[in-house]
C-alpha positions in Angstrom: -82.0 -113.6 16.3 -82.3 -110.0 17.9 -81.7 -109.7 21.7 -84.8 -108.2 23.6 -84.6 -105.2 25.8 -84.6 -105.1 29.5 -86.8 -102.5 31.3 -86.4 -101.7 34.7 -89.1 -100.2 37.0 -87.9 -98.0 40.0 -91.2 -96.7 41.4 -94.8 -97.0 41.3 -98.0 -94.4 40.8 -101.0 -95.8 42.7 -104.4 -94.6 42.7 -106.1 -95.8 45.5 -105.1 -99.3 45.7 -104.4 -100.2 41.8 -101.2 -99.4 40.1 -101.8 -96.8 37.7 -98.0 -95.9 36.5 -94.5 -97.0 36.6 -91.3 -95.2 36.5 -89.4 -97.5 34.0 -86.2 -97.0 31.8 -84.5 -98.9 29.2 -81.3 -101.1 30.8 -77.9 -101.2 28.8 -77.0 -104.9 30.2 -73.5 -104.8 28.6 -72.4 -101.7 30.9 -74.8 -102.4 33.8 -76.3 -98.9 33.5 -79.2 -96.9 31.9 -79.5 -96.7 28.2 -82.7 -94.1 28.7 -83.6 -93.2 32.3 -86.6 -94.2 34.0 -89.6 -91.6 33.1 -93.4 -92.0 33.8 -95.1 -94.5 31.9 -98.5 -95.7 32.2 -99.2 -99.3 33.0 -100.6 -99.9 29.1 -97.2 -98.8 28.1 -95.4 -101.3 30.5 -97.7 -104.1 29.4 -97.0 -103.2 25.8 -93.0 -103.7 26.1 -94.0 -107.3 27.8 -96.2 -108.5 25.2 -93.4 -107.4 22.4 -91.6 -109.6 24.2 -89.3 -107.4 26.1 -88.1 -108.4 29.8 -89.2 -105.7 32.9 -87.5 -106.4 36.1 -88.1 -104.7 39.7 -85.4 -102.5 40.9 -85.2 -102.2 44.5 -83.2 -99.3 46.4 -79.9 -100.8 48.2 -78.0 -99.7 51.5 -75.3 -98.0 49.3 -78.0 -95.9 47.4 -77.9 -97.7 44.1 -80.7 -100.2 42.8 -80.6 -103.8 43.2 -82.3 -106.0 40.5 -85.2 -107.8 42.0 -88.0 -110.3 40.4 -89.1 -110.0 37.0 -92.5 -107.9 36.5 -95.6 -109.9 35.2 -98.9 -109.3 34.1 -101.9 -109.8 36.5 -105.2 -109.9 35.7 -107.5 -108.2 38.8 -110.9 -109.9 39.4 -112.9 -107.1 37.2 -110.6 -108.1 34.3 -108.2 -104.8 34.4 -104.4 -105.3 34.1 -101.9 -104.7 36.9 -98.5 -105.5 37.2 -96.9 -108.4 39.8 -93.6 -109.9 40.6 -93.0 -113.1 39.2 -91.1 -114.3 42.3 -92.2 -113.1 45.6 -89.8 -115.7 47.2 -86.9 -113.3 47.8 -89.4 -111.6 50.2 -90.1 -108.0 47.9 -93.4 -107.3 46.8 -94.5 -104.3 44.4 -95.4 -102.5 47.6 -91.8 -102.4 48.5 -91.2 -100.2 45.6 -90.9 -96.5 46.0 -94.1 -94.2 45.0 -93.9 -91.0 42.8 
């Protein structure tokens, strides 16, 4: 069985209140570092990763200047049918709005 990739989102781009882009990179889980550093990606590219079965997680800045893993990212549908992003578990007190903007 092939191990699925894990991507991390470190920042978001908005058009008004709608998320239109994400800084997304490929995580090397074995060494806890970036395999491919985050670069700008359109929302459709993020959604495509999840449709392919890859995992996408949120990464929030911590007090030491590093990144801390947050909840998994999921696809959400707006009332008009547009795909957007949401966090799988808001119970940790984090939301997408807490991510930096770029």
